[in-house]
DRENPA-3360 file (N, C-alpha, C; in nm, 2 decimals, always signed):
BEGIN
1 = MVQVCVNG = -3.81/-4.88/-0.21/-3.67/-4.91/-0.26/-3.62/-5.04/-0.20 ~ -3.57/-5.13/-0.29/-3.51/-5.26/-0.24/-3.37/-5.25/-0.28 ~ -3.28/-5.26/-0.18/-3.14/-5.26/-0.20/-3.09/-5.40/-0.20 ~ -3.00/-5.43/-0.29/-2.94/-5.57/-0.28/-2.80/-5.56/-0.21 ~ -2.79/-5.64/-0.10/-2.66/-5.64/-0.03/-2.58/-5.76/-0.08 ~ -2.48/-5.74/-0.16/-2.42/-5.84/-0.25/-2.35/-5.95/-0.18 ~ -2.26/-5.92/-0.09/-2.18/-6.02/-0.03/-2.15/-6.01/+0.12 ~ -2.14/-5.89/+0.17/-2.11/-5.86/+0.31/-1.98/-5.92/+0.35;
9 = GRGSGDGA = -1.97/-5.96/+0.47/-1.84/-6.02/+0.52/-1.82/-6.16/+0.49 ~ -1.91/-6.22/+0.41/-1.90/-6.36/+0.38/-1.77/-6.39/+0.29 ~ -1.73/-6.51/+0.29/-1.61/-6.55/+0.22/-1.64/-6.68/+0.14 ~ -1.53/-6.74/+0.09/-1.53/-6.86/+0.01/-1.60/-6.98/+0.09 ~ -1.59/-6.98/+0.22/-1.65/-7.08/+0.30/-1.80/-7.08/+0.29 ~ -1.86/-6.97/+0.25/-2.01/-6.97/+0.24/-2.06/-7.02/+0.10 ~ -1.97/-7.06/+0.02/-2.01/-7.12/-0.11/-1.98/-7.03/-0.23 ~ -1.97/-7.09/-0.35/-1.93/-7.03/-0.47/-2.03/-6.92/-0.51;
17 = LVPMSPKA = -2.15/-6.93/-0.46/-2.25/-6.83/-0.51/-2.22/-6.69/-0.45 ~ -2.14/-6.68/-0.35/-2.11/-6.54/-0.29/-2.00/-6.48/-0.38 ~ -2.04/-6.37/-0.45/-1.94/-6.30/-0.53/-1.83/-6.23/-0.46 ~ -1.70/-6.26/-0.50/-1.59/-6.21/-0.43/-1.50/-6.11/-0.51 ~ -1.49/-6.14/-0.64/-1.41/-6.06/-0.73/-1.49/-5.94/-0.78 ~ -1.43/-5.83/-0.82/-1.51/-5.72/-0.88/-1.59/-5.77/-1.00 ~ -1.54/-5.86/-1.08/-1.62/-5.90/-1.20/-1.74/-5.99/-1.15 ~ -1.72/-6.07/-1.06/-1.83/-6.16/-1.01/-1.93/-6.07/-0.94;
25 = MAGSVAEA = -1.89/-5.97/-0.86/-1.98/-5.88/-0.80/-2.07/-5.81/-0.90 ~ -2.00/-5.76/-1.01/-2.07/-5.68/-1.11/-2.18/-5.77/-1.18 ~ -2.14/-5.89/-1.21/-2.24/-5.98/-1.27/-2.36/-6.01/-1.18 ~ -2.33/-6.03/-1.05/-2.44/-6.06/-0.96/-2.52/-5.94/-0.94 ~ -2.46/-5.82/-0.94/-2.54/-5.69/-0.92/-2.63/-5.68/-1.05 ~ -2.57/-5.70/-1.16/-2.65/-5.68/-1.29/-2.78/-5.77/-1.29 ~ -2.76/-5.89/-1.24/-2.87/-5.99/-1.24/-2.98/-5.94/-1.13 ~ -2.93/-5.89/-1.02/-3.02/-5.84/-0.91/-3.10/-5.72/-0.96;
33 = VAAGASDV = -3.03/-5.63/-1.03/-3.10/-5.51/-1.07/-3.20/-5.55/-1.18 ~ -3.16/-5.64/-1.27/-3.26/-5.69/-1.37/-3.38/-5.75/-1.30 ~ -3.36/-5.81/-1.18/-3.47/-5.87/-1.11/-3.55/-5.77/-1.03 ~ -3.50/-5.64/-1.02/-3.58/-5.54/-0.95/-3.52/-5.46/-0.85 ~ -3.39/-5.49/-0.81/-3.32/-5.41/-0.71/-3.29/-5.27/-0.77 ~ -3.30/-5.17/-0.68/-3.29/-5.03/-0.73/-3.17/-4.96/-0.66 ~ -3.09/-5.04/-0.58/-2.98/-4.98/-0.51/-2.89/-5.09/-0.47 ~ -2.76/-5.06/-0.44/-2.66/-5.17/-0.42/-2.58/-5.13/-0.30;
41 = HVHPKSPC = -2.55/-5.23/-0.22/-2.46/-5.23/-0.10/-2.36/-5.34/-0.12 ~ -2.23/-5.31/-0.13/-2.13/-5.41/-0.16/-2.01/-5.39/-0.07 ~ -1.94/-5.50/-0.04/-1.82/-5.50/+0.04/-1.70/-5.53/-0.06 ~ -1.62/-5.43/-0.09/-1.50/-5.46/-0.17/-1.41/-5.56/-0.09 ~ -1.34/-5.64/-0.17/-1.26/-5.75/-0.11/-1.11/-5.73/-0.15 ~ -1.02/-5.77/-0.05/-0.88/-5.78/-0.08/-0.85/-5.91/-0.16 ~ -0.73/-5.92/-0.22/-0.70/-6.04/-0.29/-0.72/-6.17/-0.21 ~ -0.71/-6.16/-0.08/-0.73/-6.28/+0.00/-0.87/-6.30/+0.05;
49 = GEDTLSAK = -0.96/-6.21/+0.00/-1.11/-6.23/+0.03/-1.16/-6.16/+0.15 ~ -1.08/-6.07/+0.21/-1.12/-6.00/+0.33/-1.18/-5.86/+0.29 ~ -1.28/-5.81/+0.37/-1.33/-5.68/+0.35/-1.22/-5.58/+0.36 ~ -1.22/-5.48/+0.27/-1.11/-5.38/+0.27/-1.17/-5.24/+0.23 ~ -1.11/-5.14/+0.27/-1.14/-5.00/+0.23/-1.04/-4.94/+0.15 ~ -0.94/-5.02/+0.10/-0.83/-4.97/+0.02/-0.88/-4.90/-0.11 ~ -0.82/-4.80/-0.15/-0.86/-4.72/-0.27/-0.86/-4.81/-0.39 ~ -0.76/-4.90/-0.40/-0.75/-4.98/-0.52/-0.87/-5.08/-0.53;
57 = AVAATLDE = -0.90/-5.14/-0.42/-1.01/-5.24/-0.42/-1.15/-5.17/-0.44 ~ -1.17/-5.05/-0.37/-1.29/-4.98/-0.39/-1.31/-4.93/-0.53 ~ -1.20/-4.88/-0.59/-1.21/-4.84/-0.73/-1.24/-4.95/-0.83 ~ -1.17/-5.06/-0.81/-1.19/-5.17/-0.90/-1.33/-5.23/-0.89 ~ -1.39/-5.23/-0.77/-1.52/-5.28/-0.75/-1.62/-5.19/-0.81 ~ -1.61/-5.06/-0.78/-1.71/-4.96/-0.83/-1.71/-4.95/-0.98 ~ -1.58/-4.95/-1.04/-1.57/-4.94/-1.18/-1.63/-5.05/-1.25 ~ -1.61/-5.17/-1.20/-1.67/-5.29/-1.26/-1.82/-5.30/-1.26;
65 = IRTRVTVP = -1.87/-5.26/-1.14/-2.02/-5.26/-1.12/-2.08/-5.16/-1.21 ~ -2.02/-5.04/-1.22/-2.08/-4.93/-1.30/-2.07/-4.96/-1.45 ~ -1.99/-5.05/-1.49/-2.00/-5.09/-1.63/-2.13/-5.17/-1.67 ~ -2.19/-5.22/-1.56/-2.31/-5.31/-1.58/-2.44/-5.24/-1.54 ~ -2.44/-5.15/-1.44/-2.57/-5.09/-1.40/-2.55/-4.94/-1.37 ~ -2.66/-4.87/-1.37/-2.66/-4.73/-1.34/-2.73/-4.69/-1.21 ~ -2.77/-4.79/-1.13/-2.83/-4.75/-1.00/-2.73/-4.71/-0.90 ~ -2.76/-4.65/-0.79/-2.66/-4.61/-0.69/-2.59/-4.73/-0.63;
73 = VGVTTGAW = -2.46/-4.71/-0.61/-2.38/-4.82/-0.55/-2.31/-4.76/-0.42 ~ -2.33/-4.84/-0.31/-2.27/-4.80/-0.19/-2.18/-4.91/-0.14 ~ -2.09/-4.87/-0.05/-1.99/-4.96/+0.01/-2.00/-4.95/+0.17 ~ -1.94/-5.05/+0.23/-1.93/-5.05/+0.38/-1.81/-4.96/+0.42 ~ -1.81/-4.91/+0.54/-1.70/-4.86/+0.61/-1.68/-4.93/+0.75 ~ -1.73/-5.05/+0.76/-1.73/-5.12/+0.89/-1.59/-5.13/+0.95 ~ -1.59/-5.11/+1.08/-1.46/-5.11/+1.16/-1.38/-5.24/+1.14 ~ -1.45/-5.35/+1.11/-1.38/-5.48/+1.09/-1.29/-5.47/+0.97;
81 = AEPDPVTR = -1.32/-5.38/+0.87/-1.24/-5.37/+0.75/-1.12/-5.28/+0.77 ~ -1.13/-5.19/+0.87/-1.02/-5.11/+0.91/-1.04/-5.07/+1.06 ~ -0.98/-5.14/+1.15/-1.02/-5.11/+1.30/-0.98/-4.98/+1.35 ~ -0.87/-4.92/+1.30/-0.82/-4.79/+1.35/-0.91/-4.68/+1.29 ~ -0.98/-4.60/+1.38/-1.06/-4.49/+1.32/-0.99/-4.39/+1.24 ~ -0.87/-4.35/+1.28/-0.79/-4.25/+1.21/-0.75/-4.30/+1.07 ~ -0.71/-4.43/+1.06/-0.68/-4.49/+0.94/-0.80/-4.51/+0.85 ~ -0.92/-4.53/+0.91/-1.04/-4.55/+0.84/-1.07/-4.41/+0.77;
89 = VARVHAWS = -1.06/-4.30/+0.84/-1.08/-4.17/+0.78/-0.99/-4.15/+0.66 ~ -0.86/-4.18/+0.69/-0.76/-4.17/+0.58/-0.79/-4.25/+0.46 ~ -0.84/-4.37/+0.48/-0.88/-4.45/+0.36/-0.99/-4.38/+0.28 ~ -1.09/-4.32/+0.35/-1.20/-4.25/+0.28/-1.14/-4.13/+0.19 ~ -1.05/-4.06/+0.25/-0.98/-3.95/+0.18/-0.90/-3.99/+0.07 ~ -0.85/-4.12/+0.07/-0.76/-4.17/-0.03/-0.84/-4.23/-0.15 ~ -0.97/-4.25/-0.14/-1.05/-4.31/-0.25/-1.04/-4.22/-0.37 ~ -1.00/-4.29/-0.48/-0.99/-4.22/-0.61/-1.12/-4.23/-0.69;
97 = VLPDHASV = -1.20/-4.33/-0.66/-1.33/-4.35/-0.72/-1.43/-4.35/-0.61 ~ -1.53/-4.27/-0.61/-1.63/-4.25/-0.50/-1.76/-4.33/-0.52 ~ -1.80/-4.40/-0.41/-1.93/-4.46/-0.42/-2.04/-4.35/-0.41 ~ -2.16/-4.39/-0.44/-2.28/-4.30/-0.43/-2.31/-4.28/-0.28 ~ -2.29/-4.38/-0.20/-2.31/-4.37/-0.06/-2.23/-4.48/+0.01 ~ -2.22/-4.46/+0.14/-2.14/-4.56/+0.22/-2.21/-4.57/+0.36 ~ -2.21/-4.69/+0.41/-2.27/-4.71/+0.54/-2.17/-4.69/+0.65 ~ -2.22/-4.62/+0.76/-2.13/-4.59/+0.88/-2.21/-4.64/+1.00;
105 = NWHEPGAE = -2.15/-4.74/+1.07/-2.21/-4.79/+1.19/-2.19/-4.70/+1.31 ~ -2.30/-4.64/+1.35/-2.29/-4.53/+1.45/-2.24/-4.58/+1.59 ~ -2.25/-4.70/+1.62/-2.20/-4.75/+1.75/-2.05/-4.77/+1.75 ~ -1.98/-4.76/+1.63/-1.84/-4.79/+1.62/-1.76/-4.67/+1.65 ~ -1.64/-4.69/+1.72/-1.55/-4.58/+1.74/-1.52/-4.51/+1.61 ~ -1.52/-4.37/+1.61/-1.48/-4.30/+1.49/-1.60/-4.28/+1.39 ~ -1.72/-4.32/+1.43/-1.83/-4.31/+1.33/-1.85/-4.16/+1.29 ~ -1.85/-4.07/+1.38/-1.87/-3.93/+1.34/-1.77/-3.88/+1.25;
113 = EVAAALLA = -1.64/-3.91/+1.27/-1.53/-3.87/+1.19/-1.54/-3.93/+1.05 ~ -1.57/-4.06/+1.04/-1.59/-4.12/+0.91/-1.70/-4.06/+0.83 ~ -1.81/-4.04/+0.90/-1.93/-3.98/+0.83/-1.90/-3.84/+0.78 ~ -1.82/-3.76/+0.86/-1.79/-3.63/+0.82/-1.70/-3.63/+0.70 ~ -1.60/-3.73/+0.70/-1.51/-3.74/+0.58/-1.59/-3.77/+0.46 ~ -1.69/-3.86/+0.47/-1.77/-3.90/+0.35/-1.85/-3.78/+0.30 ~ -1.91/-3.71/+0.39/-1.99/-3.60/+0.36/-1.91/-3.49/+0.29 ~ -1.79/-3.47/+0.34/-1.70/-3.37/+0.29/-1.66/-3.40/+0.14;
121 = RGVGVEAG = -1.66/-3.53/+0.11/-1.63/-3.57/-0.03/-1.75/-3.59/-0.12 ~ -1.87/-3.56/-0.06/-1.99/-3.56/-0.14/-2.05/-3.70/-0.15 ~ -2.01/-3.79/-0.06/-2.06/-3.93/-0.06/-2.18/-3.93/+0.04 ~ -2.29/-3.99/+0.00/-2.41/-4.00/+0.09/-2.37/-4.10/+0.20 ~ -2.43/-4.07/+0.32/-2.41/-4.16/+0.44/-2.54/-4.23/+0.47 ~ -2.52/-4.37/+0.49/-2.62/-4.45/+0.55/-2.58/-4.47/+0.69 ~ -2.66/-4.42/+0.78/-2.63/-4.43/+0.93/-2.68/-4.56/+0.98 ~ -2.58/-4.65/+0.99/-2.62/-4.79/+1.04/-2.64/-4.79/+1.19;
129 = IWSGTDGA = -2.77/-4.81/+1.22/-2.81/-4.82/+1.36/-2.85/-4.97/+1.39 ~ -2.76/-5.03/+1.47/-2.78/-5.18/+1.50/-2.86/-5.20/+1.62 ~ -2.94/-5.30/+1.62/-3.01/-5.34/+1.74/-2.90/-5.39/+1.84 ~ -2.93/-5.38/+1.97/-2.84/-5.43/+2.07/-2.72/-5.34/+2.09 ~ -2.72/-5.22/+2.04/-2.61/-5.12/+2.06/-2.66/-4.99/+2.10 ~ -2.57/-4.90/+2.13/-2.62/-4.76/+2.17/-2.62/-4.67/+2.04 ~ -2.62/-4.73/+1.92/-2.62/-4.65/+1.80/-2.73/-4.55/+1.79 ~ -2.85/-4.59/+1.83/-2.97/-4.50/+1.82/-2.95/-4.38/+1.91;
137 = ARFAVSPL = -2.90/-4.40/+2.03/-2.89/-4.29/+2.12/-2.78/-4.19/+2.07 ~ -2.67/-4.25/+2.02/-2.56/-4.17/+1.97/-2.61/-4.08/+1.84 ~ -2.69/-4.15/+1.76/-2.73/-4.08/+1.64/-2.83/-3.97/+1.67 ~ -2.91/-3.99/+1.77/-3.01/-3.89/+1.81/-2.95/-3.76/+1.84 ~ -2.83/-3.76/+1.90/-2.76/-3.63/+1.93/-2.65/-3.59/+1.84 ~ -2.64/-3.66/+1.72/-2.53/-3.63/+1.63/-2.56/-3.50/+1.55 ~ -2.47/-3.41/+1.54/-2.49/-3.29/+1.46/-2.50/-3.33/+1.31 ~ -2.45/-3.45/+1.27/-2.45/-3.49/+1.13/-2.58/-3.55/+1.09;
145 = GPRVLRVL = -2.67/-3.59/+1.19/-2.79/-3.66/+1.16/-2.87/-3.60/+1.05 ~ -2.90/-3.47/+1.05/-2.98/-3.41/+0.95/-2.92/-3.43/+0.81 ~ -2.79/-3.46/+0.80/-2.73/-3.46/+0.67/-2.71/-3.60/+0.61 ~ -2.75/-3.70/+0.68/-2.73/-3.84/+0.63/-2.84/-3.86/+0.52 ~ -2.80/-3.96/+0.43/-2.90/-4.00/+0.33/-3.02/-4.07/+0.38 ~ -2.99/-4.16/+0.47/-3.10/-4.24/+0.53/-3.04/-4.32/+0.65 ~ -3.13/-4.37/+0.73/-3.10/-4.46/+0.85/-3.11/-4.60/+0.80 ~ -3.00/-4.68/+0.83/-3.00/-4.82/+0.80/-3.03/-4.89/+0.93;
153 = AEVTDPDP = -3.15/-4.93/+0.95/-3.19/-4.99/+1.08/-3.16/-5.14/+1.06 ~ -3.06/-5.19/+1.13/-3.01/-5.32/+1.12/-3.04/-5.41/+1.24 ~ -3.13/-5.51/+1.21/-3.18/-5.60/+1.32/-3.08/-5.71/+1.32 ~ -3.00/-5.72/+1.43/-2.90/-5.83/+1.43/-2.95/-5.95/+1.50 ~ -3.07/-5.95/+1.54/-3.13/-6.07/+1.61/-3.16/-6.18/+1.50 ~ -3.09/-6.29/+1.50/-3.11/-6.39/+1.39/-3.22/-6.49/+1.42 ~ -3.29/-6.47/+1.53/-3.40/-6.57/+1.57/-3.53/-6.53/+1.49 ~ -3.58/-6.61/+1.41/-3.71/-6.57/+1.34/-3.83/-6.55/+1.43;
161 = ASAEDTAR = -3.82/-6.61/+1.55/-3.93/-6.60/+1.64/-3.93/-6.46/+1.71 ~ -3.82/-6.40/+1.72/-3.81/-6.27/+1.80/-3.76/-6.15/+1.71 ~ -3.72/-6.17/+1.59/-3.66/-6.07/+1.51/-3.75/-5.95/+1.49 ~ -3.88/-5.98/+1.46/-3.98/-5.88/+1.44/-4.00/-5.79/+1.56 ~ -4.00/-5.85/+1.68/-4.02/-5.77/+1.80/-3.89/-5.68/+1.82 ~ -3.78/-5.74/+1.79/-3.65/-5.66/+1.80/-3.65/-5.55/+1.71 ~ -3.70/-5.57/+1.59/-3.71/-5.46/+1.49/-3.80/-5.35/+1.54 ~ -3.92/-5.38/+1.59/-4.01/-5.28/+1.64/-3.94/-5.20/+1.75;
169 = RLLTAIGA = -3.87/-5.26/+1.84/-3.80/-5.19/+1.95/-3.70/-5.10/+1.89 ~ -3.63/-5.15/+1.79/-3.52/-5.06/+1.72/-3.59/-4.94/+1.66 ~ -3.70/-4.96/+1.59/-3.76/-4.85/+1.52/-3.81/-4.75/+1.63 ~ -3.86/-4.80/+1.74/-3.90/-4.71/+1.85/-3.78/-4.62/+1.90 ~ -3.67/-4.69/+1.92/-3.55/-4.63/+1.97/-3.50/-4.52/+1.87 ~ -3.51/-4.55/+1.74/-3.47/-4.45/+1.64/-3.57/-4.34/+1.63 ~ -3.70/-4.37/+1.64/-3.80/-4.26/+1.64/-3.79/-4.18/+1.51 ~ -3.81/-4.06/+1.52/-3.81/-3.97/+1.41/-3.68/-3.89/+1.40;
177 = AHGRPVLL = -3.57/-3.95/+1.46/-3.45/-3.88/+1.47/-3.41/-3.81/+1.34 ~ -3.40/-3.68/+1.34/-3.35/-3.60/+1.23/-3.44/-3.61/+1.10 ~ -3.55/-3.68/+1.11/-3.64/-3.68/+1.00/-3.59/-3.76/+0.88 ~ -3.49/-3.84/+0.89/-3.44/-3.91/+0.78/-3.51/-4.04/+0.75 ~ -3.52/-4.08/+0.62/-3.59/-4.20/+0.58/-3.52/-4.32/+0.64 ~ -3.59/-4.43/+0.66/-3.54/-4.55/+0.72/-3.54/-4.67/+0.62 ~ -3.43/-4.74/+0.62/-3.43/-4.87/+0.55/-3.42/-4.97/+0.66 ~ -3.51/-5.07/+0.66/-3.52/-5.17/+0.77/-3.48/-5.30/+0.71;
185 = HGEEGGAW = -3.39/-5.37/+0.78/-3.36/-5.51/+0.73/-3.31/-5.59/+0.85 ~ -3.31/-5.73/+0.83/-3.26/-5.82/+0.93/-3.15/-5.91/+0.87 ~ -3.11/-6.01/+0.95/-3.01/-6.09/+0.90/-3.03/-6.24/+0.94 ~ -2.97/-6.33/+0.86/-2.99/-6.47/+0.89/-3.13/-6.51/+0.91 ~ -3.16/-6.58/+1.02/-3.30/-6.62/+1.04/-3.40/-6.51/+1.05 ~ -3.35/-6.39/+1.09/-3.44/-6.28/+1.10/-3.46/-6.20/+0.98 ~ -3.39/-6.23/+0.87/-3.40/-6.15/+0.75/-3.54/-6.14/+0.69 ~ -3.61/-6.26/+0.67/-3.74/-6.26/+0.61/-3.85/-6.20/+0.70;
193 = PVLGLAAR = -3.85/-6.24/+0.83/-3.95/-6.17/+0.91/-3.94/-6.02/+0.92 ~ -3.82/-5.97/+0.92/-3.80/-5.82/+0.93/-3.83/-5.76/+0.79 ~ -3.80/-5.83/+0.68/-3.84/-5.78/+0.55/-3.99/-5.77/+0.54 ~ -4.06/-5.87/+0.60/-4.21/-5.87/+0.60/-4.26/-5.75/+0.67 ~ -4.20/-5.72/+0.79/-4.24/-5.60/+0.87/-4.22/-5.48/+0.79 ~ -4.10/-5.46/+0.72/-4.07/-5.35/+0.64/-4.18/-5.33/+0.53 ~ -4.22/-5.44/+0.47/-4.33/-5.43/+0.37/-4.46/-5.38/+0.43 ~ -4.50/-5.43/+0.55/-4.62/-5.39/+0.61/-4.62/-5.24/+0.65;
201 = LGLATRIG = -4.50/-5.19/+0.69/-4.48/-5.05/+0.73/-4.45/-4.96/+0.62 ~ -4.43/-5.01/+0.50/-4.40/-4.93/+0.38/-4.26/-4.87/+0.38 ~ -4.17/-4.94/+0.45/-4.03/-4.89/+0.46/-3.94/-4.95/+0.35 ~ -3.84/-4.88/+0.31/-3.74/-4.93/+0.23/-3.68/-5.05/+0.30 ~ -3.62/-5.14/+0.22/-3.56/-5.26/+0.28/-3.45/-5.31/+0.19 ~ -3.39/-5.42/+0.23/-3.28/-5.48/+0.15/-3.28/-5.63/+0.17 ~ -3.22/-5.70/+0.07/-3.20/-5.84/+0.08/-3.08/-5.88/-0.01 ~ -3.02/-5.99/+0.02/-2.90/-6.03/-0.05/-2.82/-6.13/+0.03;
209 = LEDTLLLP = -2.72/-6.18/-0.03/-2.64/-6.28/+0.03/-2.56/-6.24/+0.15 ~ -2.55/-6.11/+0.17/-2.49/-6.06/+0.30/-2.58/-6.10/+0.41 ~ -2.71/-6.08/+0.39/-2.81/-6.09/+0.50/-2.85/-6.24/+0.52 ~ -2.87/-6.31/+0.41/-2.91/-6.45/+0.42/-2.87/-6.53/+0.30 ~ -2.85/-6.65/+0.32/-2.82/-6.75/+0.21/-2.95/-6.83/+0.17 ~ -3.06/-6.80/+0.24/-3.17/-6.89/+0.23/-3.30/-6.81/+0.18 ~ -3.38/-6.88/+0.11/-3.51/-6.83/+0.07/-3.61/-6.84/+0.19 ~ -3.73/-6.77/+0.18/-3.82/-6.78/+0.29/-3.86/-6.92/+0.33;
217 = DGRRAASN = -3.86/-7.02/+0.23/-3.90/-7.15/+0.27/-3.78/-7.24/+0.32 ~ -3.67/-7.18/+0.34/-3.55/-7.25/+0.39/-3.46/-7.31/+0.29 ~ -3.50/-7.31/+0.16/-3.41/-7.36/+0.05/-3.30/-7.26/+0.03 ~ -3.18/-7.31/-0.01/-3.07/-7.22/-0.04/-3.09/-7.14/-0.16 ~ -3.07/-7.01/-0.15/-3.08/-6.93/-0.27/-2.98/-6.96/-0.38 ~ -3.01/-6.94/-0.50/-2.92/-6.96/-0.61/-2.83/-6.84/-0.64 ~ -2.88/-6.72/-0.60/-2.81/-6.60/-0.63/-2.87/-6.48/-0.56 ~ -2.81/-6.37/-0.57/-2.87/-6.24/-0.52/-3.00/-6.21/-0.59;
225 = AHLVTEAL = -3.00/-6.24/-0.73/-3.12/-6.21/-0.80/-3.24/-6.30/-0.75 ~ -3.21/-6.42/-0.72/-3.31/-6.51/-0.66/-3.37/-6.45/-0.54 ~ -3.29/-6.40/-0.45/-3.34/-6.34/-0.32/-3.42/-6.21/-0.35 ~ -3.37/-6.13/-0.45/-3.45/-6.01/-0.48/-3.59/-6.04/-0.54 ~ -3.59/-6.15/-0.62/-3.72/-6.19/-0.68/-3.82/-6.23/-0.57 ~ -3.77/-6.31/-0.48/-3.85/-6.35/-0.36/-3.90/-6.24/-0.28 ~ -3.80/-6.14/-0.26/-3.84/-6.03/-0.17/-3.95/-5.94/-0.24 ~ -3.93/-5.92/-0.37/-4.03/-5.84/-0.44/-4.17/-5.91/-0.44;
233 = ALLDSAGP = -4.17/-6.04/-0.45/-4.30/-6.11/-0.44/-4.36/-6.09/-0.31 ~ -4.28/-6.10/-0.20/-4.33/-6.08/-0.06/-4.38/-5.94/-0.05 ~ -4.31/-5.84/-0.10/-4.35/-5.70/-0.09/-4.49/-5.68/-0.16 ~ -4.50/-5.74/-0.28/-4.62/-5.73/-0.35/-4.74/-5.79/-0.28 ~ -4.71/-5.90/-0.21/-4.82/-5.97/-0.14/-4.87/-5.89/-0.02 ~ -4.79/-5.79/+0.02/-4.83/-5.70/+0.13/-4.95/-5.62/+0.09 ~ -4.98/-5.60/-0.04/-5.09/-5.53/-0.08/-5.05/-5.41/-0.16 ~ -5.15/-5.35/-0.24/-5.12/-5.24/-0.33/-5.07/-5.12/-0.25;
241 = GRRP = -4.96/-5.06/-0.30/-4.91/-4.94/-0.24/-4.82/-4.97/-0.12 ~ -4.80/-5.10/-0.08/-4.72/-5.13/+0.03/-4.57/-5.15/+0.00 ~ -4.54/-5.18/-0.14/-4.40/-5.19/-0.17/-4.33/-5.06/-0.15 ~ -4.21/-5.07/-0.08/-4.13/-4.95/-0.05/-4.09/-4.88/-0.18;
% end
């Protein structure tokens, strides 16, 4: 499975190619799915371009994307979008349109409560386990672990020379916790080395403008679809049966 991460926390300063409005996100998603993406991770935006968990923004984003594609669509619940854990849970309960899944960063305060709220509403949970945090240890003892959709192993090391080693250490830390499937990905300079490792290990992965603006050769990507096309070519080059 290759997930497209549409925009992340990026904004207008990252260039016009980063989709910010629901309509732009939907168009970018449609192109990425046509290129081969089979799952979507998106950050709904406020009118001023900030990540938000508001019911209005989530509904507008999901409704627009679902007019264009039928693949699963997930959203963030990152603490930067709503720092107060109690309010973050309230936001989830207020959603009028539900995503298929949502990521919950296990090192963030309130992660267990946010995940419980999502599960109670029938939303799949991606357990975000970041390198350089205690997320793996927290997740290992979480009673919600067996119920999550998958583990989102996030390598935050942007150095292409060390990101793969960081990824291997993260996977070791996660181990076989709760027996859930793992989606492995990196960011910035580490995005492509980590994607290559995911290909060799046969793990699900993701790519998109949230994780990197650049192609493997350092050129600037033209779109999310461009990144997905390059990712699938890399996965295919890993050999028969190695594409996640």
